[in-house]
N, C-alpha and C positions, 0 to 999 in steps of 0.2 A: 610505476608502482611508487604509491606515495613511500616516502622514505620516512620512518622512523624517527624521534630525537629522545633527547635524556627529558622532555619537561613535557610531562603528563596531557596538560594542555595544547600544548602544539603538536605531540603527539595527536589527537585526538582530531581536533581541528586539521590537520594534514591528512589522516583517514577520512571523514566528513568531507574535506575537496576530493577526493578521491574517489569518496562515491560517486559524487557528484557528474565528475568525469564517465563514470565508468555510465553509469545509466544516458550520459548524451550523446555517447561512442557507442553503446551498443540498442540505443530506436533501430536503427532496421533489422536488427536481427530480433531484440526483445520476442516477439509475438511466436518465434519457433518454439519458447518455455510453455506457453500459454497452449500452445496446438502437439506443444508430444512433436516437435520434427530434429532432423539434423541432432546434433549434440542431446537430445531430450530426449527422444525413441527410445523407451524403456519395452518395449516390444507390444506384442495387440491385448498381453489383457493387463499387461499393466497401463496400459493407455486407456482400456477402456475401464479399469478405475480409475483414472486417474479423471475422463469426463465425464463420469456418472458423478462423481463426489461436486467435479465444478458445478453442475446442474443442480447439484443437492443445494450450495450457496447461493446461490442463481435465483432459486425458489424459494427461498430465505428472503433474499431483499424482498423479490417481488411481492411476496406473502405481507411485506411493509407498509407497502399502500406508501409510498414518500412520495407527496403532492407537495404543492409552492415552491417559494424557495428553497433550493439545495445547492450547498459547500462542498466540492468534494475536493479531495486532499490528498495532492500524490497521486494527480488521475491519467500518469503514465500514458500509455497508447490507448484508450479511450475504453477498454472494454467495459465495465463496469458506468462508463459518463455513458454509452449509449439504451444499456438498460433505466440507465436514472432519468434520463432526456423521454423517457416514452411515456413517463405522466408526472413529470414536474414542470411546471409553469414556467422555469429558468434553473441554469447551474452555470453555476461558476466553478469553474477546475483548474487547480493550479498545482502547477507541477516544474520544480530547479530545471528542466529539459526544453528546451525550446526544442529542440531535436524530437522528444518523446510525443510533446505536444500537440506537433506537425501532422504525425500518424493516426494522432487523434484527431484533428479537424479533420482531414481526409476522409476516417471513418464517419466521422456523424457526419457529413456532406453527401458519402452514398449515401448512410441510412434517411436523407430526408429530415434530417435533426439538427442540420448546421447553425437555423435561426435559433435555435432555443440553448444554448452553450454560448459563454465567452469562457475564454481563454486566457490567461494570462502566466509570467511565471514569477514566480517568487518562491525564496528562498523559505522553507516552512520553520526553517528555527525562530527565524526573524519576520516571518508576515506577523502583521498585527491586525483583527479585525476593525471596520470602519461601522458595521452592523450586525443582525443577529439574523439570522434564518432559518426556516422550520426542520432544517436536518442535513446532520454534515455525515459524512460517507470518505474512508479513506479505502483502498486496498493494498496488501501485501506494503505497511508502509511500519508498522510500529514496530518490527524485529527491525527495521532499522536502525531505530532512535537509542540512542546509548541510554543505558541507568539513569545516569545522573540528569539527564537532560529532558524524563516522561513525562515527569509533575509539571515542567512547564509546557511542551504541547499537552496534554493535555488538560491546565489553563486556560489554552488558546481554542482545544475545542468547545470548553465549557465557553469562554470569551462571544463565540459565535452562535451559538444556538439558545435560541428564546424559551423561558417556559415551556413547556414540557412538549421538546423539540426530538426529533427521532435522532439516534446515534446509529451507527449499519457498520461493523469494519471487517474486513478478511484477513486472515495471514496464514504465514507455513506453519506447519506443524515440525517435529523432526521426525526427519523419514528423509532418511539417504537418496532413493527414485525421486525425491520431489525435484534435485539438481541435474548436474550433469556429471557423470561418473568422473573426470579427469577433475568437477571442482569440489572435493571432500568437505563436509560440512566441519564446520568448528566444534572443537573441546565442547562439552560442556559446560566448562567454567568460562569463559573465554566468549570475549563477541564480536570478534573482528575475524572474517572469513575475508579467503583469497577466492574472485572470480576470475573468472579467464572468457575470451571473445574468442568467436570463431575463427581472429585471425593472432589468436594468441598472448596478444598480448595480456597483461595480469594486474590487478584492481585493487584493493586492501577496502572491505566496506565493515559497517555495523551489523552484527544478523548474531540477534538473542532472544532464545526462546524460551518462553513465560508465559508459565499457566496460568489457568481463566483465572485460580481465584485471585494471583495478585494482579490482573486486570482485572477483576472487579473490585477490589477495594481500595484500587488507582483512581479511578474514575469517580468511586464514589463520594474519597474525599474532595472532588471537585464537586460534587451536585449532580451527581451524574447517574442512576441508578441501572446497571451494566445485569445481562444475561451470557455466558460465554457459554456457544457450542463446538460440541466438537466432528467433523469426519470420522472416517473408519482409519482413514491413512494419512491423508495429504493435508486436509484445511483446519485451520478454528477462526471460528467465525462469532463475531457478537451482535446485538440488539439491547439497545440502551433509549433511556428518556431522560431527559433533563429534567430536575424536581419547579416545579411551581414554585 
């Protein structure tokens, strides 16, 4: 676990470093969360709701008909990468964790889509695009961006999009059963959460739940018209377009 300091900037830097360490260590067990296995199994009824809502989000992504060159930020283990690669001409998939990208690379290889995807390790708080893309996609990342870094990140998204380019993202709603029972959500006014691995190790991560209206206004300031939707219990997702 990252230690807290008396300097807020150093404190946040330590938490973000711990967040990177957490996702690197979590890579072998990350898919247990999306597949509702182990500590994330909440029983048949709630699991069925989870999977139904996951498919609702995936249908929204498929319905956007994303083609051309796509940038995926925080690609993780490749669940959304695989969906993107089925219609895109190419996908550049970025993540700070080489371990999760290794899982994603194997997934795309099994799906016969590896030749469409280029994987790169990148710190998304520091990465700068050197070109624009037809679409930018990210999953379960915005809630890990601190409030004071949100506009900087969204400026990176806007700089990565060609005029008329599409945006799609998905993230979590505030729902206790979205996570494991042994890692409760932070209080509403807080943005730091303690996460636990199967072996008992704990890490601090940023976990910030924001309203759809907050996101729509924040993206608008960067020239992106965004519409945020929600599933009944678990997910917040959005589609958007960079203004011409």
